[in-house]
N, C-alpha and C positions, 0 to 999 in steps of 0.2 A: 339351624345346625344340626348336625346328625348325634345318633347316640352310639357309639360304638360299645359293644360288650366284648369282653377279654376273656378266654380260658389262660390260664397257663402263667398269671400275671407276674408271675414271683421267678419266674427263671430268665437263664438268660436272655432270651430274645425277647420272653413276656416283659419282663422291667425295663428294657429299653423302650419296647413298642409302648406303654403304659404313658412312660415320662413322655415322650413325643404326642401322644394323642393327648395329653393334658395343657403342652402348649400350646396345640394348633386350634388354630379360630374356625376351623370347619367343624369342629366336634363342642359340642353345650355339655353332653354327658358322659362321665365314662363309664359304664358298669363295670366292676371286675368281679369274678366269683372265686372263692378259694376254700381251701380248707381250714386255715384259720387266720388271724387277722395278717395283716401284709405290713400296719404298722403307716402307712398311709396317709395322708392328709390333705385332701385338695377341694376347693368348692366346688369343683364341676367331676370330682368323685364319689360314687357310690361302690359299696364294698356288702357284697352277699358271701357270708361263710354259711358253705353248705357242704352235705354227705355225699359225696360223688357216688356212692353204693345206694341213694336214694335221688335219683336225677328226676324221677317223676313227681316225686312232691314241692320240685322247686320250678318246673316247664313254665309256670307263666310268670317268671322273672325274667326268663329269657325271648324278651320284648326289645327291639331297637332298630336301626340300620343297618350295622354290619355287624357281624360277630365273627371275632377274630380269635384264631387257637394254632396258642403257643405251646399246646403241652406236648409233654414229652419226658422220657425216663430214659436210664440206661437199666440193660439185665442186673448188673453190680448194683445197682442204688434200689431196684425194684427188691432183689432177692431171688425172685424167679422167674423163668416165662411166661409165667398162667398171670404175675403179677405184672408183669412190662404190658403184657396183652390188655390189661384190664385198663391200663394210663392209657396207652398207645392208642387202643383201638376203643376199649367198650365207652371209655367216656367222654371222649370225643366226638364220635358216632352219637351218644345219646344228647348231646348239648346241640350236637347240630341239628339231629332229628326234632328236638323241641322247637329251634330255632326256624325251620322248617315251617311244623305246624304253626307257628304263632306268626309267618308271611314276614319275617325277617328278610329282606330283600337279596341282601349280599353276604356272601359267608368265604371269609380267607381261611386258606390253611397253610400250615407248614408243614411239608412232609419231606423227601429226603432222593437224592438224587438217584439212588440206586434201587427206587419204590416199584415192587413189580409182584402182583398176587401169587405167581409162580416164581420168585426166587426159591433159591434154597436157602436165603440166609433168612433168619428168624425175623430180626428187624427191619431187611427190605420187605418181606413180604406183611410185615403185620402193616407198614407204610400202604404198599399195594394194595392190600385188604380195604382199606380205610376211605383211599381215592375211589376205587371201586365203585365202595357203596354209596358214599358222598356223592358222587356222579347222578343218584338215582335218584336223589332226593329233588325237593323243589325249590331251585333260587334262580331269581333273575341274572344274578351274576354269581361266578364260583370262579376263584382263583385258588389255584395250587401253587404254591412255591416248592422247589427243589434245591435245595443249598447242599453243599460238599460240607466239611468239617468246618463247624464252628468256632469260633474265637471270641474270646472275651471274658469277662471276669463270672467265674461260677463259686457258687458255694460247695464245698467241699476239696479232697484231692483227685484229682484226675489225671495221673502221669503220663499215663496209657495216650488219651488225645494231646496234654500238651509234646510227646515223641511223635505224635502221626502229623501235628499242624508244623512241628520240624522239619520231618520230613519230605513232608509235601512243599513248604517253601524250598527246600534244596533242591525237591527236584523242579519245582517249576522254573528254575533260577536256568536247570539245563533244559527248559525247554520241552518239558515232558509233564504229562499228565495235567495240563492247565485245564481240563474240562473238571476236574475235582478239585481244585484250589481251592483252599480255607477261607472265610468269609465272616466279617466280622458279626457279632448281634446285632450292633447298632444297626447296619448294611441291611440287614433282613428285616429289620423291625421299619423302618423307611420304605424298602420297597413294598413290603406289605400292605402300606397306608397308603401308598402311592399308585398298587396293583388297582386298588377299590373306583379311582377316579380316571381310570382308564377307557377307554370306549371300545377295547376289543371283546370280539367274539366269545360267548361262553358257554360251557365252561374252556378256560385258557391255563396250559400249565406253563408257570413261568420256569425256565431251567436254570443253571448258575450265571452263564454269562448275561442272560436277560436282568438277574437280580440286579448283578452291578449296574446297569442303566438305570434301572428303574428307582435304583435306592437316589438318584443325582437328582 
């Protein structure tokens, strides 16, 4: 059985991912890295509470078979562009680099449908830069998932995202913008797990349409 490593375990996709990994017989251990206790208890679960600003002190803990990266934030939650960059790039790259050094063979990353290192959008540019630099690390398998707007129960009030989801659903029913239709966080979690058991060439980018298929 495999050992899964998870960052972003308390977020929308991450919490769904951890629940599914704990129920999956293919995984004997689920190791999560958090800033504070998740409150979860399970015989397969190992929780490491770490200082994300001092990841070099914890890099020896990043050992297993698959690193699932579900970290992410918004500029509103983070408070500034610098703070968002820290979460969406610096922390994620730090964990990925530690995993690569420790010869973790597979890395699965949630990115974004609009990711591009040359984008004028700050958020899309962060995601693109991370994708670009992750590809230079040494993983036998690398899977990059590019969902559109994520749906599901989140902590905090996000009226903008709810309105965006409603608008996209309306436009999708008219046959518009189907490439960017919303996807539930749990479906993305299922696609993350299934991706690492596919025989696809690496690195592999999974766009939105493929995520719905991978989640089956």
